[in-house]
C-alpha positions as CSV (number, residue, x, y, z in Angstrom):
1,M,0.0,0.0,0.0
2,L,1.1,3.5,-0.8
3,S,0.4,6.0,2.0
4,I,0.5,9.8,1.5
5,L,0.1,12.7,4.0
6,V,-1.2,15.9,2.6
7,T,-0.4,18.7,4.9
8,G,0.2,22.4,4.5
9,S,1.5,25.7,5.8
10,D,-1.8,26.6,7.4
11,T,-5.5,26.4,7.2
12,G,-7.2,27.7,4.0
13,V,-4.5,26.6,1.6
14,G,-6.6,24.2,-0.2
15,K,-5.5,20.8,1.1
16,T,-8.9,19.2,0.5
17,H,-9.0,20.2,-3.1
18,C,-5.5,18.8,-3.5
19,V,-6.6,15.5,-1.8
20,G,-9.5,15.2,-4.2
21,Q,-7.1,15.8,-7.3
22,L,-4.7,13.2,-6.0
23,A,-7.5,10.7,-5.3
24,A,-8.7,11.1,-8.9
25,F,-5.2,10.5,-10.2
26,F,-5.1,7.1,-8.6
27,A,-8.7,6.2,-9.1
28,N,-8.4,6.7,-12.8
29,Q,-5.6,4.0,-12.7
30,N,-8.2,1.6,-11.2
31,K,-6.5,1.8,-7.8
32,Q,-8.6,1.4,-4.5
33,V,-8.2,4.7,-2.8
34,Q,-9.1,5.7,0.7
35,I,-9.3,9.4,1.6
36,V,-8.8,9.6,5.4
37,K,-9.2,12.7,7.5
38,P,-7.9,11.4,10.9
39,V,-9.0,14.4,12.9
40,E,-11.4,17.2,11.8
41,T,-12.5,20.2,13.8
42,G,-15.3,22.7,13.2
43,V,-17.8,19.9,12.4
44,N,-21.5,20.2,13.0
45,E,-24.5,18.4,11.7
46,N,-24.7,20.5,8.6
47,S,-21.0,20.3,7.8
48,L,-19.7,18.7,4.7
49,K,-16.8,16.7,6.0
50,D,-13.4,17.3,4.2
51,A,-13.0,13.6,3.3
52,T,-16.5,13.6,1.7
53,H,-15.8,16.9,-0.1
54,A,-12.4,15.5,-1.4
55,K,-14.2,12.4,-2.7
56,A,-16.7,14.6,-4.5
57,I,-13.9,16.5,-6.2
58,A,-12.3,13.2,-7.2
59,L,-15.5,12.0,-8.7
60,K,-15.9,15.2,-10.7
61,E,-12.4,14.5,-12.2
62,G,-13.5,11.1,-13.4
63,G,-13.0,8.8,-10.4
64,S,-15.4,6.0,-9.7
65,D,-17.6,5.8,-6.6
66,T,-16.7,2.1,-6.4
67,N,-12.9,2.6,-5.8
68,I,-12.9,5.7,-3.6
69,E,-13.7,5.6,0.0
70,A,-14.0,8.7,2.3
71,I,-13.3,8.1,6.0
72,T,-13.4,10.6,8.8
73,G,-11.9,9.8,12.1
74,L,-12.4,12.0,15.3
75,T,-14.5,15.1,14.9
76,F,-14.9,18.1,17.2
77,S,-17.3,21.0,16.9
78,H,-15.0,23.9,17.6
79,P,-12.8,25.1,14.7
80,L,-9.6,25.1,16.8
81,A,-6.4,23.1,17.1
82,P,-7.4,19.5,17.7
83,F,-6.0,19.3,21.2
84,Y,-7.9,22.3,22.3
85,A,-11.1,21.4,20.5
86,A,-10.9,18.1,22.4
87,K,-10.3,19.9,25.7
88,L,-13.4,22.1,25.3
89,E,-15.5,19.0,24.8
90,A,-13.8,17.2,27.8
91,R,-12.7,14.4,25.5
92,D,-9.4,12.6,25.3
93,L,-7.3,12.9,22.1
94,S,-4.8,10.1,22.4
95,F,-2.1,10.0,19.9
96,D,-1.5,6.2,20.3
97,L,-5.2,5.4,19.9
98,L,-5.5,7.7,16.9
99,V,-2.5,5.9,15.2
100,S,-3.7,2.4,16.1
101,S,-7.2,3.1,14.7
102,L,-5.6,4.0,11.4
103,Y,-3.5,0.9,11.3
104,A,-6.8,-1.0,11.7
105,L,-8.4,0.3,8.5
106,K,-9.0,-2.3,5.8
107,A,-6.5,-2.7,3.1
108,C,-6.4,-0.5,-0.1
109,D,-3.9,0.3,-2.8
110,V,-3.5,4.0,-1.9
111,R,-4.4,5.8,1.4
112,I,-4.3,9.6,1.4
113,Y,-4.3,11.3,4.8
114,E,-5.4,14.9,5.0
115,G,-3.9,16.8,8.0
116,A,-5.9,19.3,10.0
117,G,-4.5,22.9,10.0
118,G,-0.8,23.4,9.3
119,V,2.0,20.9,9.6
120,A,3.1,22.0,13.0
121,S,-0.5,22.3,14.5
122,P,-0.4,20.3,17.7
123,L,-2.7,17.3,17.6
124,T,-2.5,16.5,21.3
125,K,-1.8,18.2,24.6
126,E,1.6,16.5,24.7
127,G,2.5,18.4,21.5
128,Q,2.6,15.7,18.8
129,D,2.0,17.2,15.4
130,W,1.7,16.0,11.8
131,V,5.5,15.3,11.6
132,D,5.1,12.8,14.5
133,F,2.0,11.5,12.7
134,A,3.9,10.8,9.4
135,E,6.7,9.0,11.3
136,A,4.2,6.9,13.4
137,L,2.2,5.8,10.3
138,N,5.3,5.3,8.2
139,V,3.9,7.3,5.3
140,D,5.7,6.9,2.0
141,I,5.5,10.6,1.0
142,I,4.5,14.0,2.3
143,L,2.9,16.6,0.0
144,Y,3.2,20.0,1.6
145,V,0.5,22.4,0.2
146,V,1.5,26.1,0.0
147,R,-0.8,28.7,-1.4
148,D,0.7,30.1,-4.6
149,Q,1.0,33.8,-3.7
150,L,3.5,36.3,-2.2
151,G,5.2,34.6,0.7
152,A,5.0,31.1,-0.7
153,I,8.8,30.7,-0.9
154,N,9.2,31.6,2.8
155,Q,6.3,29.3,3.7
156,A,7.7,26.5,1.7
157,R,11.2,26.7,3.2
158,L,9.9,26.9,6.8
159,G,7.7,23.8,6.2
160,I,10.1,21.7,4.3
161,S,12.8,22.3,7.0
162,Q,10.3,21.0,9.6
163,L,9.4,17.9,7.5
164,E,13.1,17.1,6.5
165,K,13.5,15.8,10.1
166,T,11.4,12.8,9.2
167,K,13.6,11.5,6.4
168,I,10.4,10.9,4.4
169,R,10.3,11.9,0.8
170,T,8.8,15.4,0.8
171,G,7.8,17.9,-1.8
172,V,5.8,21.2,-2.2
173,W,2.4,21.5,-3.9
174,L,1.8,25.0,-5.1
175,N,-1.9,25.6,-5.0
176,E,-3.1,28.7,-6.9
177,I,-6.4,29.5,-5.2
178,D,-6.8,33.1,-6.6
179,E,-5.6,34.6,-9.8
180,A,-2.1,35.9,-9.2
181,E,0.3,38.0,-11.1
182,S,2.5,36.0,-13.4
183,H,5.7,37.5,-12.0
184,V,4.8,36.3,-8.5
185,L,4.2,32.8,-9.7
186,A,7.4,32.7,-11.7
187,S,9.3,34.0,-8.6
188,N,7.9,31.2,-6.5
189,R,9.1,28.6,-8.8
190,A,12.5,30.2,-9.2
191,G,12.8,30.5,-5.4
192,L,12.0,26.8,-4.9
193,E,14.6,25.9,-7.5
194,I,17.4,27.8,-5.9
195,S,16.4,26.5,-2.5
196,E,16.6,22.9,-4.0
197,I,13.1,22.2,-2.8
198,S,11.2,19.6,-4.9
199,L,8.1,20.9,-6.6
200,F,5.8,17.9,-6.8
201,A,2.5,19.4,-8.0
202,E,0.9,22.6,-9.1
203,T,-2.7,23.6,-9.3
204,H,-3.5,26.4,-11.8
205,F,-6.4,28.8,-11.0
206,R,-7.8,29.5,-14.4
207,D,-8.5,26.0,-15.4
208,K,-8.3,24.3,-12.0
209,K,-5.8,22.0,-13.6
210,T,-3.3,20.0,-11.5
211,V,0.1,19.1,-12.9
212,F,2.2,16.4,-11.2
213,S,5.9,16.6,-11.7
214,N,7.8,13.8,-13.4
215,R,9.8,13.3,-10.3
216,L,6.6,12.6,-8.3
217,K,5.1,10.4,-11.1
218,I,8.2,8.2,-11.2
219,F,8.1,7.8,-7.4
220,L,4.4,7.0,-7.4
221,D,4.8,4.6,-10.3
222,T,7.5,2.8,-8.2
223,K,5.5,2.7,-4.9
224,V,1.9,2.1,-6.0
225,P,0.9,-1.6,-6.2
226,R,0.5,-2.6,-9.9
227,K,-0.8,-5.9,-11.2
228,E,1.7,-5.6,-14.1
229,D,4.5,-4.9,-11.7
230,N,7.6,-7.0,-11.9
231,F,11.1,-6.9,-10.4
232,L,12.8,-5.4,-13.4
233,N,10.1,-2.7,-13.9
234,R,10.3,-1.7,-10.3
235,I,14.1,-1.3,-10.2
236,S,14.1,0.5,-13.6
237,L,11.7,3.1,-12.2
238,D,13.9,3.6,-9.2
239,L,16.9,4.2,-11.4
240,Q,15.0,6.7,-13.4
241,E,14.2,8.6,-10.3
242,L,17.9,8.7,-9.4
243,D,18.6,10.0,-12.9
244,I,16.2,12.9,-12.5
245,K,17.9,13.9,-9.3
246,N,21.4,13.4,-10.7
247,L,22.1,10.8,-8.0
248,R,22.6,7.7,-10.0
249,R,26.0,6.1,-9.4
250,K,27.8,4.4,-12.3
251,V,31.0,2.4,-12.4
252,S,33.3,3.5,-15.2
253,V,36.6,2.2,-16.3
254,L,39.4,4.7,-15.4
255,D,41.8,5.3,-18.2
256,E,44.8,6.1,-16.2
257,T,46.7,7.2,-19.3
258,L,44.5,10.3,-19.3
259,I,45.0,11.2,-15.6
260,K,47.8,13.7,-15.0
261,L,46.9,14.3,-11.4
262,N,44.7,11.9,-9.3
263,L,43.2,14.0,-6.4
264,A,40.3,11.5,-5.9
265,A,42.1,8.5,-4.4
266,N,42.9,8.1,-0.7
267,D,46.5,7.2,-1.3
268,Y,47.6,10.1,0.9
269,L,51.3,9.3,1.1
270,N,51.5,8.2,-2.6
271,L,52.6,4.7,-1.6
272,A,50.4,2.6,-4.0
273,H,53.1,2.8,-6.7
274,D,56.1,2.9,-4.3
275,P,58.9,0.7,-5.8
276,K,59.9,-0.8,-2.3
277,L,56.3,-1.8,-1.6
278,I,55.9,-3.3,-5.1
279,S,59.2,-5.2,-4.8
280,H,58.1,-6.6,-1.3
281,T,54.6,-7.6,-2.8
282,R,56.3,-9.7,-5.5
283,L,58.3,-11.6,-2.9
284,V,55.3,-12.3,-0.6
285,L,53.2,-13.3,-3.5
286,E,55.7,-15.9,-4.5
287,K,55.7,-17.3,-0.9
288,Y,51.9,-17.1,0.0
289,G,50.1,-17.0,-3.3
290,T,47.3,-14.8,-4.3
291,S,44.5,-15.8,-1.8
292,A,44.0,-16.9,1.8
293,S,41.3,-19.3,0.2
294,A,39.4,-19.8,3.5
295,S,38.1,-18.0,6.5
296,A,40.5,-17.2,9.3
297,L,39.0,-19.9,11.5
298,I,39.6,-22.6,8.9
299,T,43.0,-22.1,7.3
300,G,43.0,-18.4,6.3
301,W,44.9,-17.1,9.3
302,T,48.6,-17.4,8.3
303,K,51.9,-16.2,9.8
304,A,51.7,-13.3,7.4
305,H,48.5,-12.2,9.1
306,E,50.0,-12.6,12.5
307,D,53.2,-10.8,11.7
308,T,51.2,-7.9,10.2
309,L,48.9,-7.7,13.2
310,Q,51.9,-7.6,15.5
311,A,53.4,-4.8,13.5
312,L,50.2,-2.8,13.6
313,C,49.8,-3.4,17.4
314,Q,53.4,-2.2,18.0
315,W,52.9,0.9,15.7
316,H,49.7,2.0,17.5
317,Q,50.7,0.8,21.0
318,F,47.8,-1.8,21.4
319,S,48.2,-5.3,22.7
320,N,46.0,-7.2,20.3
321,G,43.6,-7.0,17.3
322,L,42.1,-8.6,14.2
323,I,42.5,-8.1,10.5
324,W,39.4,-7.9,8.3
325,S,38.6,-8.2,4.6
326,S,37.3,-4.6,4.4
327,G,36.9,-1.4,6.5
328,F,33.1,-1.8,6.0
329,A,33.2,-5.3,7.4
330,A,35.3,-4.1,10.4
331,N,33.1,-1.3,11.3
332,S,29.8,-3.1,10.7
333,A,31.0,-6.1,12.8
334,I,32.3,-4.0,15.7
335,L,29.1,-2.0,16.0
336,S,26.7,-4.8,15.4
337,T,28.4,-7.3,17.7
338,L,29.6,-5.4,20.7
339,P,26.7,-3.0,21.6
340,K,23.5,-4.8,22.5
341,E,19.9,-4.0,23.6
342,G,20.1,-2.1,26.8
343,D,23.3,-0.2,25.7
344,L,23.4,3.4,24.5
345,I,25.5,4.5,21.4
346,L,26.3,8.1,21.1
347,A,27.8,9.0,17.7
348,D,28.8,12.0,15.6
349,K,26.1,12.8,13.1
350,L,28.5,12.3,10.2
351,I,29.9,8.9,11.0
352,H,30.5,6.6,8.0
353,N,27.7,4.5,6.6
354,S,29.6,1.3,7.6
355,M,29.3,2.3,11.3
356,I,25.5,3.1,10.9
357,A,24.9,-0.2,9.2
358,G,26.4,-2.0,12.3
359,I,24.5,0.2,14.8
360,K,21.2,-0.6,13.1
361,R,21.7,-4.3,13.7
362,S,22.9,-3.9,17.3
363,G,19.6,-3.4,19.1
364,A,21.2,-0.7,21.2
365,T,19.6,2.8,21.7
366,F,21.3,5.1,19.2
367,K,21.6,8.9,19.6
368,R,23.5,11.3,17.3
369,Y,25.1,14.5,18.4
370,P,25.7,17.4,16.0
371,H,28.9,17.1,14.0
372,L,32.0,17.8,16.2
373,D,29.7,19.3,19.0
374,L,31.3,17.9,22.1
375,T,29.3,20.2,24.3
376,V,26.1,18.3,23.2
377,L,27.9,15.0,23.6
378,E,28.7,16.0,27.2
379,T,25.0,16.9,27.7
380,L,23.9,13.5,26.4
381,L,26.5,11.7,28.6
382,K,25.3,13.6,31.6
383,E,21.7,12.8,30.8
384,A,22.6,9.1,30.4
385,Y,24.3,9.0,33.8
386,E,21.9,11.2,35.7
387,G,18.6,10.6,34.0
388,S,16.0,8.0,34.7
389,A,17.1,5.7,31.9
390,S,19.5,2.9,32.9
391,Y,22.0,1.8,30.3
392,R,24.4,-1.2,30.8
393,T,27.1,0.2,28.6
394,I,27.7,3.5,26.9
395,F,29.6,3.6,23.6
396,V,30.9,6.8,22.0
397,V,31.6,6.5,18.2
398,T,33.6,8.9,16.1
399,E,36.0,9.2,13.2
400,S,39.2,11.1,13.7
401,V,39.5,12.8,10.2
402,F,36.0,12.7,8.7
403,S,36.0,11.3,5.1
404,M,33.8,13.9,3.5
405,D,34.6,17.1,5.3
406,G,38.3,16.6,6.2
407,D,37.7,18.0,9.8
408,Y,38.2,16.3,13.1
409,P,37.1,16.5,16.7
410,D,39.2,17.5,19.7
411,L,40.2,14.0,20.8
412,R,41.7,15.4,24.0
413,K,38.3,16.7,24.9
414,V,36.7,13.4,24.1
415,A,39.3,11.7,26.4
416,S,38.5,14.1,29.2
417,L,34.8,13.4,28.8
418,K,35.6,9.7,29.1
419,A,37.4,10.3,32.4
420,K,34.3,12.1,33.7
421,Y,31.6,9.8,32.2
422,P,33.2,6.4,31.5
423,F,32.3,4.9,28.1
424,V,33.7,2.6,25.5
425,W,35.4,4.7,22.9
426,I,35.4,3.5,19.3
427,L,37.6,5.6,17.0
428,D,38.0,5.2,13.2
429,E,41.3,6.6,12.0
430,A,41.0,5.5,8.3
431,H,41.8,9.0,7.0
432,A,44.3,10.1,9.5
433,L,47.0,7.4,9.1
434,G,50.3,8.7,8.0
435,W,49.1,12.3,7.8
436,Y,49.2,12.8,11.6
437,G,51.3,11.5,14.5
438,K,55.0,11.4,15.2
439,T,55.3,7.9,13.6
440,G,52.3,8.5,11.3
441,A,50.0,6.3,13.5
442,G,47.2,8.9,13.3
443,L,45.4,11.6,15.2
444,A,45.2,9.7,18.5
445,E,48.9,9.5,18.5
446,A,49.3,13.2,17.6
447,Q,46.9,14.2,20.4
448,Q,48.4,11.6,22.8
449,V,45.1,9.8,23.7
450,T,45.8,6.3,22.3
451,S,45.7,4.7,25.8
452,Q,42.1,6.1,26.2
453,V,40.8,4.6,23.0
454,D,39.2,1.2,23.6
455,I,38.7,0.1,20.0
456,F,40.8,1.5,17.1
457,V,39.7,1.0,13.6
458,G,42.3,1.4,10.8
459,T,42.3,0.6,7.1
460,L,45.0,-1.1,5.0
461,G,43.5,0.3,1.8
462,K,44.3,4.0,1.9
463,T,47.6,5.3,3.3
464,L,48.9,1.7,3.8
465,A,48.5,1.1,0.0
466,S,46.9,-2.4,0.3
467,S,43.4,-3.5,1.0
468,G,41.5,-4.7,4.1
469,A,41.3,-3.2,7.6
470,Y,42.2,-3.8,11.2
471,T,40.8,-3.3,14.6
472,L,43.0,-3.0,17.7
473,F,42.1,-3.5,21.4
474,H,43.8,-3.1,24.8
475,N,41.9,-6.0,26.2
476,P,42.2,-9.5,24.6
477,I,38.7,-10.4,25.8
478,V,37.2,-8.1,23.0
479,R,39.2,-9.9,20.4
480,D,38.1,-13.3,21.6
481,Y,34.4,-12.2,21.7
482,L,34.6,-10.9,18.1
483,I,36.3,-14.1,16.9
484,N,33.3,-16.1,18.3
485,H,30.5,-13.8,17.4
486,A,31.3,-11.4,14.5
487,S,29.8,-13.0,11.3
488,E,32.0,-10.8,9.1
489,F,35.0,-12.4,10.6
490,I,33.7,-16.0,11.0
491,Y,32.2,-16.4,7.6
492,S,34.4,-14.3,5.3
493,T,37.5,-15.5,3.4
494,A,40.4,-14.0,5.1
495,L,42.4,-11.1,3.5
496,A,45.0,-12.4,1.1
497,P,48.3,-12.8,3.0
498,S,50.2,-10.7,0.5
499,N,47.8,-7.8,1.1
500,A,48.4,-8.1,4.8
501,L,52.2,-8.2,4.6
502,V,52.3,-5.2,2.3
503,A,51.2,-3.2,5.3
504,I,54.5,-3.9,7.1
505,S,56.5,-2.3,4.4
506,A,54.0,0.6,4.3
507,I,54.4,1.3,7.9
508,N,58.2,1.4,7.5
509,R,57.8,3.9,4.5
510,I,55.3,6.0,6.5
511,K,57.9,6.3,9.3
512,D,60.4,7.5,6.8
513,C,58.0,10.1,5.4
514,V,56.6,11.7,8.5
515,V,59.4,14.4,8.5
516,E,57.4,15.9,5.6
517,Q,54.2,16.3,7.6
518,T,54.7,20.0,8.3
519,A,54.9,20.7,4.5
520,W,51.9,18.6,3.8
521,H,49.9,20.5,6.4
522,A,51.0,23.9,5.2
523,L,50.1,23.0,1.6
524,S,46.6,22.0,2.7
525,R,46.1,25.1,4.8
526,D,47.4,27.5,2.1
527,F,45.2,26.0,-0.6
528,R,42.1,26.2,1.5
529,Q,42.9,29.9,2.0
530,K,43.2,30.4,-1.7
531,L,39.9,28.8,-2.3
532,I,38.3,31.0,0.2
533,A,39.9,34.1,-1.3
534,A,38.5,33.0,-4.7
535,N,35.0,32.7,-3.1
536,F,34.8,29.0,-3.1
537,E,33.2,27.5,0.0
538,T,35.5,25.1,1.9
539,L,36.5,24.3,5.5
540,E,39.7,25.4,7.2
541,G,42.2,22.9,8.3
542,E,45.2,20.9,7.4
543,S,44.0,17.4,6.7
544,P,44.4,15.8,3.2
545,I,40.7,16.0,2.5
546,I,39.5,19.4,1.1
547,P,35.8,19.6,0.4
548,V,34.6,22.4,-2.0
549,M,30.8,22.8,-1.3
550,L,28.7,23.3,-4.5
551,K,25.3,22.2,-3.1
552,S,24.0,21.3,-6.5
553,E,24.5,17.7,-7.7
554,D,24.6,19.2,-11.3
555,A,27.4,21.6,-10.3
556,A,29.5,18.9,-8.6
557,L,29.3,16.5,-11.6
558,S,30.0,19.4,-14.0
559,L,33.1,20.6,-12.3
560,K,34.4,17.0,-12.0
561,E,34.0,16.5,-15.8
562,A,35.6,19.9,-16.6
563,L,38.7,19.1,-14.5
564,L,38.9,15.6,-15.9
565,K,39.2,17.0,-19.4
566,D,42.4,18.6,-18.3
567,G,43.6,15.3,-16.7
568,I,42.8,16.1,-13.0
569,L,40.6,13.6,-11.2
570,V,38.6,14.7,-8.3
571,A,35.6,13.1,-6.6
572,A,32.0,14.4,-7.1
573,I,30.2,13.6,-3.9
574,R,26.4,13.7,-3.7
575,P,23.6,12.6,-1.4
576,P,23.1,10.1,0.3
577,T,26.8,10.0,0.9
578,V,26.5,13.6,2.2
579,P,23.4,15.3,3.6
580,P,20.9,16.9,1.1
581,K,22.0,20.2,-0.4
582,S,25.7,19.6,0.4
583,S,27.0,18.1,-2.8
584,R,30.6,18.9,-3.4
585,I,33.9,17.9,-5.1
586,R,36.3,16.3,-2.7
587,I,40.0,17.0,-3.2
588,S,42.3,14.4,-1.7
589,L,45.9,15.7,-1.4
590,K,48.8,13.3,-1.4
591,R,52.6,13.4,-0.9
592,G,54.2,14.7,-4.0
593,V,51.4,17.2,-5.0
594,T,53.0,20.7,-5.5
595,E,51.9,24.2,-5.1
596,A,52.0,24.6,-8.8
597,D,49.7,21.6,-9.2
598,L,47.1,23.3,-6.9
599,E,47.6,26.6,-8.6
600,H,46.6,25.0,-11.9
601,L,43.7,23.3,-10.4
602,L,42.4,26.6,-9.0
603,S,42.7,28.3,-12.4
604,L,40.6,25.6,-14.0
605,M,38.0,25.8,-11.2
606,L,37.8,29.6,-11.9
607,I,37.4,29.1,-15.6
608,W,34.6,26.6,-14.9
609,R,32.8,29.0,-12.6
610,N,33.0,31.8,-15.1
611,H,31.3,29.6,-17.7
612,H,28.7,28.3,-15.2
613,G,27.8,31.3,-13.1
């Protein structure tokens, strides 16, 4: 079943008319449609209920009485906010009972809910509103109706910012109730476009015609039950929708002969083609072959793995650990296996998807704090320790250098919070290795907090110029528990021994290179300042990851292609990898990149901007 919430900026914006038009759209496709008004105020014996009115509109548009049903839930006589109308009649308006009554409705193809009042109008005395309603009912899409007049852009932006909290697909319905001047209407559409707000539907006053956008139609085609639906049709429609939003990912063969400067890869110390590493790889391939050929618990754990693990432990000053087939497997395993129901996980809002994937499987309570905001983290820790909730174990999860923004938290402050509010600290250093620390062991080494980190996650596939990942622990019990319970370790073929052993050579090369860290940091800081001076939006810092914020997916892809034509490869990063409206190119610096290289890059970026406004 497809479920839709039609809400709006306020009363009197024409939600009922929009519901009728929407019901007709589906009824004319022979769908069974329910029009549901969960709560309606201002109802008396002579009133035409909104659901009945919407059905009449749908029938007028060609819908059939046999496949449209109008349902009205609770009614109150006073035309006030639902919670207050209920209070005046000494009646209880329970949010839970309201939601459960709607779940009990008979099955249909499409259910359209019409909200009462505006999106933020409180339904209950506890303050639940239509945002809470949408989440509780798991609606598929929210159509936010705004009257098409002066002020529509402001109303749209305010409402959409409220609705974006739900993570439910949301778009605006511009409803032209009165004849308006054409320049006002054009301004509204332009305002929505530059605000990157989806326009899902428009109703035009003169002919009362409703136009649904292609973006909305594709989504509806994907979600509505269809007798002719099949697997290939369904996924094809989904890909079409991604195309419309410029969010479709594609794998293309990289022609390295065309690349003069690779600023997209995470090979920060430029070791992937280091002659010493290549020579060492040839030797270990001869000895161990090309594959481990079995899981670590069968025959896949070799002396190569053990030697590599001991080198990693010594480098980072941990006593024991494990090697994994990938960084995603490591993070997902750690966070799905160690935290459990009854535990609390506090994580930076921008942690990697691999961490989120694990957390979702853990069963633990999960709360995010705003990116790098350790003041809020402390507040959450204080609440956890002093509040009524009782958690068995508290985990704090963060990256050191964040993969998309290139910034990092104050790890010393995190360590001080741990001393005050004990927790299990999980730190992912994937993007800090080599670039930070007196031996290149990462930001924890640089900020001297390694002993406070309980679980250290590192990757072999970036600075260490191989593939796979590793996790390190101070307590061997953690290792033993994961060996016995982490599916990603138990059931995966172990990393190839040659890939593991390459890391030992890489660690030695990193230790040789760290004397250059000051120069790398200076290059990163200076280039960021030049970007800012040229009116590009970036973040200050000295990490190898430099984001250039472009907001638009089109712009990110366009700039990437423009640079590629000149042999410079950068990454175009788009949602859902980054939050909506934060598309960017990501520049990954590496050892060997010169100031002249970056000057040339900036000149090409300026040429692109002059051509694209």
